[in-house]
C-alpha positions, 0 to 999 in steps of 0.5 A: 812286180808292181803293185798294179800288177800284183793287185791284178794278179790277185783279182784275177785269181778270185772267182767271179763276184758272188754271193750276197756281197756281189755288188760290193765285190765289183765295186773292191776290185774295181777300186784296187785296180784303180789305186794298187796296192799302197807304196811307202810314199803313202804316209799310212804306210810308210813304215810297212814292210811292203814285202810281207804286205804283198805276200798276203796276196799269195796265198789263194782264197779259201773256198771249200765248205763244211768247215766248222765240223773241222775246227770246233774240236780245237776251241776251249769250251765255252762258258754257260752264259756266253753265246759263240759264233764260229765264222766258217769262211764261204759259208753263210755265217747265220746258217744253222746259228741258233741266236739267243734271245735278244739277237736277231738277223738284220733286215735286208732294208737294214743292211742296205741303209747301214753296211759301209756306212760308218766305213766311209765315216772315216774318210781313209785316204787309199784305203786299201785294207777295206778294198781287199776285203769288199774284193774278196767277202762274199757273206756278211755276219749282220746281227742286231743286238735288242734293247733288252740284251744284256749278255755276252757274245763270242765271235771266233775267227779261224785261220785255214792253212796254206789259204786266205780267208776274209770275213765282213761283220756288221753290229747294229746295237739297239738304243739302251743295250748292254754288250760283253763282245769278245772277239777271237782272231786265230792265225795257222802256218803260212795263213791270211785273214782279212776282217771287216767290222762295223759296229753301230752303237745307238745312244745309251749303248754299253759296249765292252769289246775283247779282241784277241788276235793271236797268230800261230806258226810262220808266215801268219797275215792278219789285216782287220779294220774296226769302223766304230760310230757311237751316238750320244751318251754311248759307252764303248770299251775296246781291249785288243792284243796282237801277237805271234803275226808275222805281218798284222795291222789293226785299224780301229776307227771310231766316230763319235757321231753326236757327242756326249759319248765316252770311249776307252781304248787299250792295246798291246801288240807283242812282237819277236823274231822278225814280225811286224805288227802295226796299229793305225787308230784313228778317233774323230769327235764329232760333237761336244763334251766327248771324252776318250781314254786311249793307252796303246802299249807295245814290246819288241824283242829280236829283230822285230817291229811295232808300229803304232800311229794314232790320229785324234780329230777334233773339229770346231763343233766338238767343243769340251772334248776331254781326250788322252792318248799315251803311247807306252813301249817296251824294247827288250833287243837292241835289233828290235824296233818300235815307231810311235806316232801321234797325230792331233787335229785340234780345230775346237778351242775349249778342249782338253787334250793331252798326248805322249810317248815312251820307250824303255827297257825292263828296269834293271832296279825291279829285276835286280830286286827280284833275283835278289830275293831268290827268283831266277832270271827267267822268272823275274822277267815273266813276273815283269812282263806279266805286270806290264801287260796287266794294264790291258789285259785285266780289262778282258771278260774272265772267259778269255783267260781259257784262250791262254793268251797271257801264257803265250805271251810270256813263254814266246818272248824271250829278253 
């Protein structure tokens, strides 16, 4: 079936535009009908398994209510010093949530002024990931983190078996605030989810952002667009893990809008079986003295496929930029595949920008050393993998350990 027909069939299956984002739904659907689903001729989608992508649209959109009472019991208890919000698909996410002091709902005027603006700044050609979310999301979680807030927040986004869910989030973090944010995406068997997350950092904000994205069972899919705008002297640290999805695509887009900002990105994607997980990142500097430290790791086993496409843009006005990007990859099978592609567009002439990429296997010398100390082969491999993961996972907040993602990463990956 042609992409235009797939789009039309999916859009026709959706309920009429409704809810708070009714106007956005109409725009998203019109754009999808005009563009259609991507093909392998589109550079950003060249390596995508289109059959897996198109199957994302085969599940009905979830339209039941009062989900929260059915899902709370499956989550570990939250820490006392961490607020938790569980997103209930197709229910106003703010309803019945007791927001802590220092977090408020955005006013309608603030939403109107900000919603979608960061995505527009990224200027992605044929932005299918965003259009899919616009077409289906009917409600919005829109929060303001006030300047006196120096605490932790956890946002959980569950999947529903045999259904697709779409969520949209906007966070405005006021000048001087410090936030420790943990987001958890959970997949279910034969489920799909699409998230569009926009975060605006005002000046002197410090945001530590952990993102755990764990699929469960077969045929689970996830598409997430994360758009972040940083003002001057802001610090943004993103640590992400993607694992267990039959198909997943993560698109972090960071814009340093005025320079004088610092960004750290450390990501890990782990695949097995015939899974495909891709990260397509964009970092653009729009002012001087910006800093970036980016590390992307991948582990692929069996017949799986990992993709990393990292784009860095340094225009003329972004003098004295310091940017480092490194892609480190681990192949655990001769049949697995890893593709990594840096894209550096540097116009400014007074910059320090570096990039590198490696693809290797578990070191036989290290494995032999552990075996010679009486450690069995499975345990030795687990120790080496845990050491490989440590550079990314060590930066997550301690509360993230309750989700047992390290155990899953090691237990489910076989050499």
